[in-house]
C-alpha positions, 0 to 999 in steps of 0.5 A: 130813686131816692133823694140825697138824705138831707133833701127830700122831695114832694113830687117826681117828674120823669122827663128822661128820653125827652128833648128840649123843651119838653123837660122844662115844660113837664117841670112847669106843668108839675110845679103849677099843681104844687104849693109854694115851697114844695120840692120837685125832683125832675129827672132828665137825660137831655144834655141841654137841660143843664142850661135850660133848667137853671134858666127856667128856675131863675125866670119863673122864681123857683129855687134850684136846690141841687143838681145830681148827675150820673144817678143813671147813665146820662140822667141828671136829677134837678131838685127845684123848690117852687117859688 
């Protein structure tokens, strides 16, 4: 997958097929290993992730830069800048 032309990312985490809370837990683990300001692209198919990911970002001080639905059937990509 490629990111939108104006939104490059540093790391990608695939959480497709995983249900709550695993997409957010995988994002948190990946973000811990990234420097502040780096961008993570999280792919998730769990329908609850549309609520969980923004809430996780707000609670942990990360910025949800962009949400891209429909890149694959049922998969949404979340672009998160580590805070």
